[in-house]
A tleap script that builds the chain and sets N, CA, C and O, in Angstrom:
source leaprc.protein.ff14SB
mol = sequence {
  NMET VAL ILE HIE GLY GLY ILE ASP GLY TYR
  THR ARG ILE PRO VAL TYR LEU LYS CYS HIE
  THR ASN ASN ARG ALA GLU THR VAL LEU ASP
  CYS LEU ILE GLY ALA ALA CYS GLU ARG ALA
  LEU GLY GLU LEU GLU ALA ARG GLY SER GLN
  HIE VAL ALA ILE ASP ASN LEU TYR GLN PRO
  THR THR LEU GLU GLU PHE GLU GLN TYR GLY
  ILE ASP TRP ASP GLY PRO LEU THR ALA GLU
  ILE ASP VAL ASP THR VAL GLU VAL PRO GLU
  THR HIE CYS PRO LEU SER GLU GLU HIE TYR
  GLU GLU LEU ILE ALA SER ILE ASP PRO ILE
  ARG GLU SER ASN SER TYR ALA ILE ASP ILE
  TYR LEU GLU THR ILE GLU PHE VAL ASN THR
  HIE LEU GLN CGLN
}
set mol.1.N position { 104.665 56.252 231.622 }
set mol.1.CA position { 104.672 55.563 232.894 }
set mol.1.C position { 106.008 54.834 233.064 }
set mol.1.O position { 106.564 54.300 232.105 }
set mol.2.N position { 106.497 54.823 234.269 }
set mol.2.CA position { 107.753 54.156 234.594 }
set mol.2.C position { 107.487 53.186 235.734 }
set mol.2.O position { 106.846 53.538 236.725 }
set mol.3.N position { 107.980 51.972 235.587 }
set mol.3.CA position { 107.814 50.969 236.639 }
set mol.3.C position { 109.150 50.805 237.355 }
set mol.3.O position { 110.172 50.509 236.736 }
set mol.4.N position { 109.120 51.000 238.656 }
set mol.4.CA position { 110.311 50.846 239.493 }
set mol.4.C position { 110.143 49.577 240.317 }
set mol.4.O position { 109.104 49.366 240.941 }
set mol.5.N position { 111.166 48.738 240.315 }
set mol.5.CA position { 111.112 47.516 241.104 }
set mol.5.C position { 112.400 47.321 241.871 }
set mol.5.O position { 113.467 47.759 241.442 }
set mol.6.N position { 112.295 46.669 242.994 }
set mol.6.CA position { 113.466 46.393 243.813 }
set mol.6.C position { 113.439 44.970 244.316 }
set mol.6.O position { 112.410 44.472 244.772 }
set mol.7.N position { 114.596 44.319 244.225 }
set mol.7.CA position { 114.736 42.939 244.682 }
set mol.7.C position { 115.848 42.900 245.712 }
set mol.7.O position { 116.925 43.454 245.492 }
set mol.8.N position { 115.593 42.254 246.828 }
set mol.8.CA position { 116.619 42.081 247.855 }
set mol.8.C position { 117.757 41.266 247.245 }
set mol.8.O position { 117.553 40.124 246.832 }
set mol.9.N position { 118.944 41.844 247.189 }
set mol.9.CA position { 120.082 41.180 246.573 }
set mol.9.C position { 120.566 39.967 247.335 }
set mol.9.O position { 121.288 39.136 246.783 }
set mol.10.N position { 120.186 39.852 248.583 }
set mol.10.CA position { 120.650 38.733 249.388 }
set mol.10.C position { 119.685 37.561 249.316 }
set mol.10.O position { 120.101 36.418 249.127 }
set mol.11.N position { 118.405 37.842 249.466 }
set mol.11.CA position { 117.406 36.767 249.496 }
set mol.11.C position { 116.709 36.579 248.159 }
set mol.11.O position { 116.046 35.564 247.943 }
set mol.12.N position { 116.852 37.555 247.253 }
set mol.12.CA position { 116.186 37.547 245.943 }
set mol.12.C position { 114.665 37.654 246.067 }
set mol.12.O position { 113.935 37.218 245.177 }
set mol.13.N position { 114.199 38.224 247.151 }
set mol.13.CA position { 112.772 38.436 247.363 }
set mol.13.C position { 112.416 39.821 246.818 }
set mol.13.O position { 113.080 40.798 247.164 }
set mol.14.N position { 111.383 39.930 245.972 }
set mol.14.CA position { 110.951 41.267 245.522 }
set mol.14.C position { 110.451 42.076 246.715 }
set mol.14.O position { 109.623 41.597 247.489 }
set mol.15.N position { 110.951 43.298 246.863 }
set mol.15.CA position { 110.562 44.117 248.004 }
set mol.15.C position { 109.644 45.274 247.611 }
set mol.15.O position { 108.913 45.790 248.456 }
set mol.16.N position { 109.669 45.691 246.337 }
set mol.16.CA position { 108.702 46.692 245.894 }
set mol.16.C position { 108.576 46.670 244.375 }
set mol.16.O position { 109.509 46.308 243.659 }
set mol.17.N position { 107.400 47.067 243.909 }
set mol.17.CA position { 107.113 47.241 242.490 }
set mol.17.C position { 106.088 48.367 242.400 }
set mol.17.O position { 104.929 48.194 242.776 }
set mol.18.N position { 106.518 49.507 241.904 }
set mol.18.CA position { 105.672 50.704 241.883 }
set mol.18.C position { 105.652 51.300 240.477 }
set mol.18.O position { 106.607 51.154 239.714 }
set mol.19.N position { 104.570 51.960 240.152 }
set mol.19.CA position { 104.418 52.637 238.864 }
set mol.19.C position { 104.337 54.142 239.121 }
set mol.19.O position { 103.556 54.593 239.959 }
set mol.20.N position { 105.153 54.921 238.389 }
set mol.20.CA position { 105.194 56.371 238.569 }
set mol.20.C position { 105.171 57.072 237.218 }
set mol.20.O position { 105.265 56.437 236.167 }
set mol.21.N position { 105.047 58.373 237.266 }
set mol.21.CA position { 105.049 59.169 236.038 }
set mol.21.C position { 106.399 59.808 235.769 }
set mol.21.O position { 106.534 60.566 234.808 }
set mol.22.N position { 107.410 59.523 236.594 }
set mol.22.CA position { 108.740 60.080 236.347 }
set mol.22.C position { 109.808 59.051 236.685 }
set mol.22.O position { 109.534 58.034 237.321 }
set mol.23.N position { 111.016 59.330 236.253 }
set mol.23.CA position { 112.143 58.423 236.476 }
set mol.23.C position { 113.229 59.137 237.277 }
set mol.23.O position { 114.418 59.011 236.981 }
set mol.24.N position { 112.814 59.878 238.280 }
set mol.24.CA position { 113.759 60.649 239.075 }
set mol.24.C position { 114.342 59.802 240.199 }
set mol.24.O position { 113.689 58.892 240.711 }
set mol.25.N position { 115.574 60.113 240.572 }
set mol.25.CA position { 116.258 59.367 241.624 }
set mol.25.C position { 115.519 59.472 242.954 }
set mol.25.O position { 115.472 58.502 243.711 }
set mol.26.N position { 114.945 60.631 243.247 }
set mol.26.CA position { 114.252 60.789 244.530 }
set mol.26.C position { 113.007 59.902 244.603 }
set mol.26.O position { 112.627 59.460 245.687 }
set mol.27.N position { 112.367 59.639 243.451 }
set mol.27.CA position { 111.203 58.753 243.428 }
set mol.27.C position { 111.619 57.328 243.762 }
set mol.27.O position { 110.962 56.648 244.550 }
set mol.28.N position { 112.719 56.881 243.153 }
set mol.28.CA position { 113.217 55.530 243.416 }
set mol.28.C position { 113.682 55.412 244.860 }
set mol.28.O position { 113.456 54.387 245.504 }
set mol.29.N position { 114.334 56.458 245.374 }
set mol.29.CA position { 114.784 56.444 246.763 }
set mol.29.C position { 113.597 56.342 247.714 }
set mol.29.O position { 113.665 55.623 248.711 }
set mol.30.N position { 112.511 57.051 247.420 }
set mol.30.CA position { 111.303 56.947 248.251 }
set mol.30.C position { 110.762 55.521 248.255 }
set mol.30.O position { 110.340 55.018 249.297 }
set mol.31.N position { 110.773 54.865 247.090 }
set mol.31.CA position { 110.319 53.466 247.008 }
set mol.31.C position { 111.208 52.571 247.868 }
set mol.31.O position { 110.719 51.715 248.605 }
set mol.32.N position { 112.522 52.782 247.763 }
set mol.32.CA position { 113.476 51.966 248.511 }
set mol.32.C position { 113.316 52.167 250.014 }
set mol.32.O position { 113.320 51.199 250.775 }
set mol.33.N position { 113.177 53.409 250.440 }
set mol.33.CA position { 113.012 53.689 251.869 }
set mol.33.C position { 111.703 53.097 252.376 }
set mol.33.O position { 111.659 52.528 253.467 }
set mol.34.N position { 110.640 53.228 251.590 }
set mol.34.CA position { 109.353 52.649 251.976 }
set mol.34.C position { 109.431 51.144 252.125 }
set mol.34.O position { 108.871 50.579 253.064 }
set mol.35.N position { 110.131 50.487 251.195 }
set mol.35.CA position { 110.279 49.033 251.271 }
set mol.35.C position { 111.103 48.636 252.489 }
set mol.35.O position { 110.800 47.642 253.150 }
set mol.36.N position { 112.150 49.413 252.789 }
set mol.36.CA position { 112.986 49.101 253.948 }
set mol.36.C position { 112.197 49.255 255.244 }
set mol.36.O position { 112.396 48.491 256.188 }
set mol.37.N position { 111.305 50.239 255.291 }
set mol.37.CA position { 110.480 50.435 256.492 }
set mol.37.C position { 109.442 49.326 256.643 }
set mol.37.O position { 109.139 48.905 257.760 }
set mol.38.N position { 108.896 48.853 255.523 }
set mol.38.CA position { 107.879 47.801 255.572 }
set mol.38.C position { 108.473 46.434 255.890 }
set mol.38.O position { 107.841 45.618 256.562 }
set mol.39.N position { 109.670 46.190 255.415 }
set mol.39.CA position { 110.286 44.870 255.578 }
set mol.39.C position { 111.551 44.998 256.416 }
set mol.39.O position { 112.628 45.278 255.889 }
set mol.40.N position { 111.420 44.796 257.689 }
set mol.40.CA position { 112.575 44.868 258.585 }
set mol.40.C position { 113.485 43.675 258.329 }
set mol.40.O position { 113.025 42.634 257.859 }
set mol.41.N position { 114.759 43.815 258.630 }
set mol.41.CA position { 115.699 42.715 258.421 }
set mol.41.C position { 115.327 41.495 259.245 }
set mol.41.O position { 115.508 40.364 258.793 }
set mol.42.N position { 114.818 41.703 260.429 }
set mol.42.CA position { 114.417 40.588 261.279 }
set mol.42.C position { 113.291 39.775 260.676 }
set mol.42.O position { 113.171 38.582 260.953 }
set mol.43.N position { 112.469 40.401 259.859 }
set mol.43.CA position { 111.357 39.697 259.223 }
set mol.43.C position { 111.874 38.602 258.288 }
set mol.43.O position { 111.279 37.527 258.200 }
set mol.44.N position { 112.967 38.869 257.598 }
set mol.44.CA position { 113.532 37.866 256.693 }
set mol.44.C position { 114.057 36.666 257.472 }
set mol.44.O position { 113.882 35.522 257.053 }
set mol.45.N position { 114.698 36.929 258.601 }
set mol.45.CA position { 115.207 35.837 259.419 }
set mol.45.C position { 114.068 35.031 260.014 }
set mol.45.O position { 114.154 33.806 260.099 }
set mol.46.N position { 112.997 35.704 260.427 }
set mol.46.CA position { 111.861 35.019 261.038 }
set mol.46.C position { 111.185 34.080 260.045 }
set mol.46.O position { 110.689 33.022 260.431 }
set mol.47.N position { 111.161 34.460 258.772 }
set mol.47.CA position { 110.556 33.605 257.758 }
set mol.47.C position { 111.482 32.470 257.334 }
set mol.47.O position { 111.064 31.550 256.632 }
set mol.48.N position { 112.734 32.538 257.761 }
set mol.48.CA position { 113.684 31.497 257.380 }
set mol.48.C position { 114.178 31.631 255.957 }
set mol.48.O position { 114.642 30.656 255.364 }
set mol.49.N position { 114.086 32.828 255.402 }
set mol.49.CA position { 114.490 33.000 254.011 }
set mol.49.C position { 115.935 33.446 253.867 }
set mol.49.O position { 116.422 33.642 252.753 }
set mol.50.N position { 116.608 33.604 254.974 }
set mol.50.CA position { 117.999 34.012 254.911 }
set mol.50.C position { 118.858 32.802 254.555 }
set mol.50.O position { 118.658 31.716 255.101 }
set mol.51.N position { 119.802 32.984 253.652 }
set mol.51.CA position { 120.660 31.890 253.199 }
set mol.51.C position { 121.819 31.693 254.176 }
set mol.51.O position { 122.928 32.170 253.939 }
set mol.52.N position { 121.556 30.997 255.257 }
set mol.52.CA position { 122.570 30.805 256.290 }
set mol.52.C position { 123.710 29.945 255.763 }
set mol.52.O position { 124.863 30.157 256.138 }
set mol.53.N position { 123.411 28.981 254.901 }
set mol.53.CA position { 124.429 28.059 254.408 }
set mol.53.C position { 125.501 28.767 253.591 }
set mol.53.O position { 126.665 28.369 253.638 }
set mol.54.N position { 125.139 29.804 252.845 }
set mol.54.CA position { 126.142 30.488 252.031 }
set mol.54.C position { 126.641 31.769 252.680 }
set mol.54.O position { 127.480 32.465 252.108 }
set mol.55.N position { 126.142 32.086 253.857 }
set mol.55.CA position { 126.541 33.308 254.537 }
set mol.55.C position { 128.044 33.350 254.775 }
set mol.55.O position { 128.655 34.410 254.645 }
set mol.56.N position { 128.650 32.222 255.120 }
set mol.56.CA position { 130.082 32.195 255.408 }
set mol.56.C position { 130.935 32.471 254.180 }
set mol.56.O position { 132.093 32.863 254.320 }
set mol.57.N position { 130.399 32.278 252.985 }
set mol.57.CA position { 131.162 32.556 251.775 }
set mol.57.C position { 131.430 34.045 251.610 }
set mol.57.O position { 132.416 34.428 250.981 }
set mol.58.N position { 130.571 34.883 252.163 }
set mol.58.CA position { 130.683 36.318 251.983 }
set mol.58.C position { 131.285 37.033 253.180 }
set mol.58.O position { 131.574 38.227 253.099 }
set mol.59.N position { 131.477 36.342 254.272 }
set mol.59.CA position { 131.966 36.980 255.479 }
set mol.59.C position { 133.411 36.573 255.756 }
set mol.59.O position { 133.690 35.386 255.922 }
set mol.60.N position { 134.338 37.536 255.808 }
set mol.60.CA position { 135.713 37.215 256.180 }
set mol.60.C position { 135.753 36.658 257.602 }
set mol.60.O position { 135.020 37.121 258.476 }
set mol.61.N position { 136.610 35.665 257.828 }
set mol.61.CA position { 136.652 35.035 259.141 }
set mol.61.C position { 137.838 35.488 259.985 }
set mol.61.O position { 137.782 35.388 261.211 }
set mol.62.N position { 138.904 35.979 259.370 }
set mol.62.CA position { 140.049 36.468 260.137 }
set mol.62.C position { 140.291 37.930 259.783 }
set mol.62.O position { 139.784 38.435 258.781 }
set mol.63.N position { 141.083 38.605 260.630 }
set mol.63.CA position { 141.392 40.007 260.377 }
set mol.63.C position { 142.145 40.154 259.061 }
set mol.63.O position { 141.893 41.094 258.306 }
set mol.64.N position { 143.065 39.236 258.776 }
set mol.64.CA position { 143.828 39.305 257.522 }
set mol.64.C position { 142.899 39.176 256.314 }
set mol.64.O position { 143.050 39.905 255.333 }
set mol.65.N position { 141.936 38.249 256.383 }
set mol.65.CA position { 140.986 38.094 255.285 }
set mol.65.C position { 140.121 39.343 255.141 }
set mol.65.O position { 139.780 39.749 254.030 }
set mol.66.N position { 139.770 39.948 256.279 }
set mol.66.CA position { 138.947 41.152 256.240 }
set mol.66.C position { 139.686 42.293 255.555 }
set mol.66.O position { 139.102 43.020 254.751 }
set mol.67.N position { 140.974 42.454 255.871 }
set mol.67.CA position { 141.757 43.542 255.288 }
set mol.67.C position { 141.977 43.347 253.797 }
set mol.67.O position { 142.182 44.321 253.072 }
set mol.68.N position { 141.939 42.095 253.322 }
set mol.68.CA position { 142.168 41.821 251.911 }
set mol.68.C position { 140.875 41.498 251.171 }
set mol.68.O position { 140.925 41.062 250.021 }
set mol.69.N position { 139.725 41.700 251.797 }
set mol.69.CA position { 138.444 41.381 251.185 }
set mol.69.C position { 138.259 42.193 249.909 }
set mol.69.O position { 138.410 43.415 249.922 }
set mol.70.N position { 137.938 41.527 248.822 }
set mol.70.CA position { 137.698 42.199 247.555 }
set mol.70.C position { 138.930 42.365 246.697 }
set mol.70.O position { 138.826 42.842 245.567 }
set mol.71.N position { 140.104 41.983 247.199 }
set mol.71.CA position { 141.331 42.097 246.416 }
set mol.71.C position { 141.536 40.805 245.638 }
set mol.71.O position { 141.555 39.722 246.222 }
set mol.72.N position { 141.686 40.914 244.339 }
set mol.72.CA position { 141.948 39.756 243.486 }
set mol.72.C position { 143.436 39.753 243.155 }
set mol.72.O position { 143.880 40.470 242.258 }
set mol.73.N position { 144.203 38.946 243.881 }
set mol.73.CA position { 145.648 38.929 243.705 }
set mol.73.C position { 146.056 38.363 242.350 }
set mol.73.O position { 147.166 38.618 241.884 }
set mol.74.N position { 145.185 37.608 241.719 }
set mol.74.CA position { 145.489 37.058 240.397 }
set mol.74.C position { 144.932 37.933 239.276 }
set mol.74.O position { 145.059 37.586 238.101 }
set mol.75.N position { 144.325 39.047 239.621 }
set mol.75.CA position { 143.720 39.933 238.630 }
set mol.75.C position { 144.771 40.755 237.901 }
set mol.75.O position { 145.947 40.725 238.264 }
set mol.76.N position { 144.354 41.492 236.871 }
set mol.76.CA position { 145.301 42.306 236.104 }
set mol.76.C position { 145.837 43.462 236.941 }
set mol.76.O position { 145.130 44.020 237.782 }
set mol.77.N position { 147.086 43.809 236.698 }
set mol.77.CA position { 147.718 44.907 237.414 }
set mol.77.C position { 147.473 46.211 236.671 }
set mol.77.O position { 147.414 46.237 235.442 }
set mol.78.N position { 147.333 47.278 237.421 }
set mol.78.CA position { 147.189 48.586 236.790 }
set mol.78.C position { 148.556 49.088 236.372 }
set mol.78.O position { 149.575 48.657 236.910 }
set mol.79.N position { 148.578 49.989 235.422 }
set mol.79.CA position { 149.843 50.561 234.960 }
set mol.79.C position { 150.455 51.399 236.079 }
set mol.79.O position { 149.740 51.978 236.898 }
set mol.80.N position { 151.758 51.455 236.103 }
set mol.80.CA position { 152.459 52.249 237.110 }
set mol.80.C position { 152.378 53.724 236.716 }
set mol.80.O position { 153.203 54.215 235.946 }
set mol.81.N position { 151.392 54.412 237.242 }
set mol.81.CA position { 151.227 55.832 236.958 }
set mol.81.C position { 150.970 56.567 238.263 }
set mol.81.O position { 150.637 55.965 239.284 }
set mol.82.N position { 151.130 57.864 238.205 }
set mol.82.CA position { 150.862 58.697 239.370 }
set mol.82.C position { 149.348 58.799 239.541 }
set mol.82.O position { 148.672 59.428 238.727 }
set mol.83.N position { 148.815 58.184 240.593 }
set mol.83.CA position { 147.369 58.153 240.788 }
set mol.83.C position { 146.850 59.374 241.548 }
set mol.83.O position { 145.652 59.475 241.813 }
set mol.84.N position { 147.740 60.294 241.896 }
set mol.84.CA position { 147.316 61.477 242.635 }
set mol.84.C position { 146.825 62.598 241.723 }
set mol.84.O position { 146.248 63.575 242.200 }
set mol.85.N position { 147.049 62.463 240.417 }
set mol.85.CA position { 146.650 63.525 239.501 }
set mol.85.C position { 145.792 62.964 238.378 }
set mol.85.O position { 145.889 61.791 238.018 }
set mol.86.N position { 144.971 63.817 237.849 }
set mol.86.CA position { 144.153 63.480 236.690 }
set mol.86.C position { 144.420 64.541 235.637 }
set mol.86.O position { 144.278 65.734 235.902 }
set mol.87.N position { 144.802 64.113 234.454 }
set mol.87.CA position { 145.070 65.058 233.379 }
set mol.87.C position { 143.853 65.143 232.476 }
set mol.87.O position { 143.404 64.141 231.921 }
set mol.88.N position { 143.328 66.343 232.337 }
set mol.88.CA position { 142.182 66.583 231.464 }
set mol.88.C position { 142.698 67.314 230.232 }
set mol.88.O position { 143.268 68.398 230.352 }
set mol.89.N position { 142.506 66.733 229.048 }
set mol.89.CA position { 143.039 67.380 227.844 }
set mol.89.C position { 142.287 68.671 227.521 }
set mol.89.O position { 141.109 68.818 227.848 }
set mol.90.N position { 142.979 69.586 226.885 }
set mol.90.CA position { 142.364 70.835 226.448 }
set mol.90.C position { 141.322 70.526 225.380 }
set mol.90.O position { 141.526 69.654 224.535 }
set mol.91.N position { 140.219 71.238 225.424 }
set mol.91.CA position { 139.193 71.079 224.396 }
set mol.91.C position { 138.956 72.421 223.726 }
set mol.91.O position { 139.160 73.480 224.320 }
set mol.92.N position { 138.527 72.352 222.492 }
set mol.92.CA position { 138.255 73.569 221.736 }
set mol.92.C position { 136.753 73.762 221.653 }
set mol.92.O position { 136.039 72.871 221.194 }
set mol.93.N position { 136.269 74.896 222.083 }
set mol.93.CA position { 134.848 75.224 221.994 }
set mol.93.C position { 134.638 76.023 220.708 }
set mol.93.O position { 135.211 77.101 220.550 }
set mol.94.N position { 133.823 75.504 219.791 }
set mol.94.CA position { 133.642 76.206 218.512 }
set mol.94.C position { 132.784 77.469 218.621 }
set mol.94.O position { 132.705 78.244 217.668 }
set mol.95.N position { 132.147 77.681 219.765 }
set mol.95.CA position { 131.304 78.864 219.949 }
set mol.95.C position { 132.133 80.046 220.436 }
set mol.95.O position { 133.150 79.880 221.109 }
set mol.96.N position { 131.676 81.232 220.083 }
set mol.96.CA position { 132.312 82.428 220.632 }
set mol.96.C position { 131.958 82.517 222.116 }
set mol.96.O position { 131.049 81.836 222.590 }
set mol.97.N position { 132.671 83.347 222.825 }
set mol.97.CA position { 132.409 83.520 224.260 }
set mol.97.C position { 130.972 84.001 224.494 }
set mol.97.O position { 130.313 83.566 225.438 }
set mol.98.N position { 130.496 84.897 223.633 }
set mol.98.CA position { 129.137 85.436 223.747 }
set mol.98.C position { 128.092 84.337 223.534 }
set mol.98.O position { 127.131 84.238 224.297 }
set mol.99.N position { 128.279 83.517 222.507 }
set mol.99.CA position { 127.332 82.432 222.237 }
set mol.99.C position { 127.390 81.353 223.321 }
set mol.99.O position { 126.371 80.756 223.671 }
set mol.100.N position { 128.580 81.113 223.841 }
set mol.100.CA position { 128.731 80.131 224.914 }
set mol.100.C position { 127.955 80.572 226.157 }
set mol.100.O position { 127.273 79.762 226.784 }
set mol.101.N position { 128.057 81.845 226.509 }
set mol.101.CA position { 127.311 82.379 227.657 }
set mol.101.C position { 125.805 82.290 227.408 }
set mol.101.O position { 125.038 82.004 228.327 }
set mol.102.N position { 125.382 82.534 226.161 }
set mol.102.CA position { 123.965 82.435 225.809 }
set mol.102.C position { 123.482 80.985 225.935 }
set mol.102.O position { 122.370 80.737 226.400 }
set mol.103.N position { 124.311 80.043 225.525 }
set mol.103.CA position { 123.981 78.614 225.648 }
set mol.103.C position { 123.777 78.235 227.111 }
set mol.103.O position { 122.799 77.570 227.453 }
set mol.104.N position { 124.688 78.653 227.963 }
set mol.104.CA position { 124.593 78.345 229.391 }
set mol.104.C position { 123.331 78.958 229.997 }
set mol.104.O position { 122.683 78.342 230.843 }
set mol.105.N position { 122.986 80.166 229.566 }
set mol.105.CA position { 121.811 80.847 230.118 }
set mol.105.C position { 120.498 80.269 229.598 }
set mol.105.O position { 119.485 80.321 230.295 }
set mol.106.N position { 120.502 79.717 228.383 }
set mol.106.CA position { 119.231 79.303 227.781 }
set mol.106.C position { 118.891 77.828 227.958 }
set mol.106.O position { 117.716 77.467 227.895 }
set mol.107.N position { 119.873 76.970 228.176 }
set mol.107.CA position { 119.597 75.531 228.278 }
set mol.107.C position { 120.049 75.015 229.641 }
set mol.107.O position { 121.222 75.113 230.000 }
set mol.108.N position { 119.099 74.467 230.390 }
set mol.108.CA position { 119.391 73.894 231.707 }
set mol.108.C position { 119.667 72.398 231.531 }
set mol.108.O position { 118.735 71.644 231.252 }
set mol.109.N position { 120.904 71.949 231.683 }
set mol.109.CA position { 121.229 70.545 231.410 }
set mol.109.C position { 120.665 69.558 232.427 }
set mol.109.O position { 120.636 68.357 232.160 }
set mol.110.N position { 120.218 70.038 233.589 }
set mol.110.CA position { 119.704 69.108 234.602 }
set mol.110.C position { 118.209 69.266 234.836 }
set mol.110.O position { 117.680 68.822 235.855 }
set mol.111.N position { 117.530 69.904 233.881 }
set mol.111.CA position { 116.079 70.023 234.037 }
set mol.111.C position { 115.421 68.665 233.831 }
set mol.111.O position { 116.032 67.746 233.286 }
set mol.112.N position { 114.178 68.547 234.269 }
set mol.112.CA position { 113.452 67.288 234.154 }
set mol.112.C position { 113.197 66.965 232.685 }
set mol.112.O position { 112.878 67.847 231.887 }
set mol.113.N position { 113.340 65.696 232.346 }
set mol.113.CA position { 113.160 65.251 230.969 }
set mol.113.C position { 112.440 63.915 230.971 }
set mol.113.O position { 112.690 63.070 231.831 }
set mol.114.N position { 111.552 63.725 230.014 }
set mol.114.CA position { 110.846 62.453 229.885 }
set mol.114.C position { 111.511 61.529 228.875 }
set mol.114.O position { 111.014 60.435 228.607 }
set mol.115.N position { 112.643 61.971 228.310 }
set mol.115.CA position { 113.302 61.169 227.278 }
set mol.115.C position { 114.770 60.915 227.616 }
set mol.115.O position { 115.610 60.833 226.719 }
set mol.116.N position { 115.078 60.790 228.897 }
set mol.116.CA position { 116.452 60.535 229.353 }
set mol.116.C position { 117.414 61.609 228.840 }
set mol.116.O position { 118.561 61.308 228.511 }
set mol.117.N position { 116.956 62.841 228.771 }
set mol.117.CA position { 117.723 64.032 228.382 }
set mol.117.C position { 118.063 64.078 226.897 }
set mol.117.O position { 118.886 64.894 226.482 }
set mol.118.N position { 117.450 63.224 226.095 }
set mol.118.CA position { 117.686 63.278 224.649 }
set mol.118.C position { 117.187 64.611 224.103 }
set mol.118.O position { 117.828 65.200 223.234 }
set mol.119.N position { 116.047 65.094 224.604 }
set mol.119.CA position { 115.512 66.377 224.149 }
set mol.119.C position { 116.463 67.527 224.481 }
set mol.119.O position { 116.605 68.458 223.688 }
set mol.120.N position { 117.109 67.472 225.632 }
set mol.120.CA position { 118.068 68.514 226.020 }
set mol.120.C position { 119.294 68.454 225.115 }
set mol.120.O position { 119.813 69.488 224.692 }
set mol.121.N position { 119.751 67.250 224.823 }
set mol.121.CA position { 120.898 67.070 223.929 }
set mol.121.C position { 120.589 67.628 222.540 }
set mol.121.O position { 121.393 68.370 221.975 }
set mol.122.N position { 119.426 67.273 221.988 }
set mol.122.CA position { 119.052 67.741 220.652 }
set mol.122.C position { 118.884 69.256 220.620 }
set mol.122.O position { 119.246 69.899 219.634 }
set mol.123.N position { 118.344 69.827 221.680 }
set mol.123.CA position { 118.208 71.281 221.771 }
set mol.123.C position { 119.582 71.955 221.776 }
set mol.123.O position { 119.769 73.004 221.159 }
set mol.124.N position { 120.535 71.346 222.475 }
set mol.124.CA position { 121.895 71.886 222.522 }
set mol.124.C position { 122.559 71.800 221.152 }
set mol.124.O position { 123.196 72.756 220.710 }
set mol.125.N position { 122.414 70.655 220.477 }
set mol.125.CA position { 122.991 70.486 219.138 }
set mol.125.C position { 122.403 71.516 218.174 }
set mol.125.O position { 123.127 72.120 217.383 }
set mol.126.N position { 121.086 71.713 218.247 }
set mol.126.CA position { 120.430 72.698 217.378 }
set mol.126.C position { 120.964 74.104 217.653 }
set mol.126.O position { 121.211 74.870 216.722 }
set mol.127.N position { 121.141 74.440 218.927 }
set mol.127.CA position { 121.673 75.748 219.304 }
set mol.127.C position { 123.075 75.937 218.722 }
set mol.127.O position { 123.362 76.967 218.113 }
set mol.128.N position { 123.939 74.949 218.909 }
set mol.128.CA position { 125.322 75.055 218.431 }
set mol.128.C position { 125.348 75.163 216.912 }
set mol.128.O position { 126.040 76.025 216.369 }
set mol.129.N position { 124.604 74.302 216.216 }
set mol.129.CA position { 124.594 74.345 214.750 }
set mol.129.C position { 124.070 75.679 214.227 }
set mol.129.O position { 124.603 76.216 213.255 }
set mol.130.N position { 123.045 76.209 214.854 }
set mol.130.CA position { 122.484 77.500 214.435 }
set mol.130.C position { 123.510 78.611 214.582 }
set mol.130.O position { 123.647 79.453 213.694 }
set mol.131.N position { 124.228 78.620 215.692 }
set mol.131.CA position { 125.185 79.698 215.939 }
set mol.131.C position { 126.498 79.508 215.185 }
set mol.131.O position { 127.228 80.479 214.984 }
set mol.132.N position { 126.813 78.301 214.769 }
set mol.132.CA position { 128.016 78.087 213.962 }
set mol.132.C position { 127.798 78.551 212.527 }
set mol.132.O position { 128.751 78.932 211.847 }
set mol.133.N position { 126.560 78.523 212.066 }
set mol.133.CA position { 126.258 78.929 210.693 }
set mol.133.C position { 126.171 80.441 210.550 }
set mol.133.O position { 126.128 80.951 209.431 }
set mol.134.N position { 126.144 81.159 211.653 }
set mol.134.CA position { 126.033 82.627 211.582 }
set mol.134.C position { 127.348 83.261 211.230 }
set mol.134.O position { 127.436 84.484 211.129 }
savepdb mol mol.pdb
quit
């Protein structure tokens, strides 16, 4: 069993708590959409639970502040590198081309798992170790 819960990040009001038999993203999204449909934004204002006093802390007041929102001018600088490219290092696959194709055909890395894909990982390791010993 998996328990999914959601808390409104602004008001800190719990908006849903559901129990399911899977941990799939679509299940959590359904919970979130259901909570959003049940609790309209106007409902929070009507109850007076909106933090009006701190609202101005999060809202830029001028165009200049808006354009620089989220920029920490005193934060660490990134290294001067070309940000238009990503270099991926070469890797060595210890399997033959034939075994690699067999691995791809036999193990589905995105299939449903009840153990956060640990079972898929262990199955892959077993496959590789078996074929390396041949």
